[in-house]
N, C-alpha and C positions, 0 to 999 in steps of 0.2 A: 777214457771220460768219453769222450764223445760217444754218441750211440747213435747209430744206423735211425734215421728218423720212418721208414718202414719197417723198423722191426717195433717202435714204439703204437704204430698204428693197428700193427698183427696182436699187440698183448691185451688193445684197449678193447678190440673187437672181441679177444676173450673173455675178458670182462666183465661186456656189454650182454653176451649170451645167458650170463648166467642170472638165474629167477632170484625175484623174493621169493621171499617163502611163505605163502599163504593165509591171509587172515592178518601179513603185517601193516599194511594199509588200514586197514582198521584198529590195529594195536598202535598205529599212529597217531591216531587220532583222537582216541582215547585219554591215552598219554600228554595229546595236546590241551583236549579239554578240563584234563585234572589240574596241570598247570596254569592256564590261562581259562578259569571259567569263563560262560558268556554273563554278564550284567544284564539282571534283568532291570526291564521300563517299569520307571512305576510311572504313575497317573501325574503324581507332579509334575511330570518335564511335561506332560499335554497342554494342563494348565498353564505353565508359565508360558508354555506358545501363544496359547490363547492371548492369555493377557497382554503379551507382547504386543499382538496382530489390534488386538483391541484399542491398548493404547495410542499404537501410531495411527489406528483408523480415528479414533477423538482429536488429536493433534491435526490431524490433516482437515478434519473439518473445524475445528476449531482457526486455523492460519487461515482459511477458506474464508469464512464467514468473517477475520478480523480482516484481512488485506480485500476485498472484496465492497465490504462498506464503503459506501459513496460517505465523505466529509464534507461536512455541511457549515460553515460557518456563522456565526451566532445570529440571530436573526436579527436585525435593527431596521423598521421600517421605513428610514428618509434612504439607507445607507447601504439596503439589501439589493442585492441582484435585481432589477429590473422587472418582475414578471407583465408581460404586457397585459394588458386587459382585452382580454378576449373571449369572448362566447364560446359556449362548447364546442360549434364545430369547425374554427379559426385559433388555429395555432401560429403565433410569430416565431420565428428564427432569434437564436442567439449566436452568441460567439463560438459558442462550443457545440452548434450545431456546425458549424461551418470544418473545423480542426480540432483536434485533442489539445494542440498547441493552443492555438487562438484560446482555448477553453482552460488552460492553465493561466494565462493572460490574465483572463476574466477571474478566475477564482483567488489570483496573488490579489489584484484589486481591492475586489469584494473581501477578501477577508481582513487589509491592508486598512479599509475605511472601518470597516466594523471593528477593528478594534482600536482605533483612533478615536471612533465615537466613544467605546468602553470605558479608554483611561477617564474620559472627560465628564467633570464633575461640575453638577448644575447645582447654582448659588442662586440667592434673590440678586445678588450682586453683579451675576455676569449673564441673568435671565437675556436680556434686551441682547447682547451682545452674540450670545446662541440660537435666539428667537433668529437672527437677520440670517444667520447660516444658515438654519433647518428651510427657512426660505428659500435659498439659494438651491439649497441640494435637493428642494422639490419640485424645483425647475428642471436642474440638469435632469432629474429621475424621469419626469415630465419627458424632456426631451430625448433619453435615451426609450424610452418607449417608441416614440415615431420612429426613430429611427431603428430600433428592431424591427417595425413597422414594414419600412422600406424598405430593410434587409428580406424580409417577408415575401413582398411584393414584387421588388424588381431581382431577385437574385442576391447572391453576394457579389459586390464587389469592390475594387481598392477604397475608392471614396468611403462606402458607408462603414466600411473594416473600419477604417483608422477613424471615422469620425468617432467613432461606437467606444474604440479603445482611449481618442484621445478626451471622451465626457469621464471616462474612468479616471482616467489620470487628473481631471480638472476637481472633480469631485476628491478623490483623493490629497492633491494639494491645500485646495479648502479646508481639509481638516485640519493641515498640518499648519495651515497660519491663522485656523480657529484656535488651536493647542497653543502657539505662541501667541495670540492676542489676548488671551485668560492668564497666560504667564504674565506676562508685563503688566494685565491691569489688576493680580495679584497683588507682584510686587510693588505697586505703583501704590494700590492701599495701604500694603502693611509699612511701607516707608512714610505715608501721610499721617497711620496711625502711628508711627514712632512722633513725628515732628511736634 
C-alpha cells in the first residue's frame, strides 16, 4: 500500500513532460465563452451611475446650505440683540465676537426673550402695564449698547462680559415677570367680571 515517495515524484515528472495538443487553449476558451457569455453593458447602467452621482451631489449641496444657514430669532425691536448704533467705520463687539460659547449664551437669551414677547397678547386692558415694561426693556437695550461699546473700546474683560450676560438675564426675567403680571391681571378681571 505504501509507495515510495520518490517513485511518485518520478511518475509526476513524466506526466508533466507531456504537452497539451496544439490549439487546446483556444478550444477551451471558446467552450468557456459558449457556456458563460459575457454580458454586454447597457447604456442604462451608465445613466444609473450618473443619476446616483447627481443625486449625491444634490443632497450634499442641500445639506450644506441647510446646516450652514445662520438661524436668527424672530425680530422684535425691543428684545432683539442690540445692534449698537455705529457709523459705517465703527463696529462694536458683541459676545459672539469673543467666543462661540458666549455667542450661544447670547443667542439663547435673545431667542427666549423674543419667544416670551411673541407669546404676549396686547389688549387695551394691559396696555399700561405692557408699556411700562417696554420702557424698562428699552433702558436695558441702551445699557447693552453702552456695554458693547465699552467692550469694543477696552477689549474683552470679565466684568464687561458678565455685565452683558446679566443684562440679557435681567431682560428675560422682566419678560417672565410681565407674563406673570398679565396672567394675574387677566384672572383678576375674570373674577371681577363674574362677581
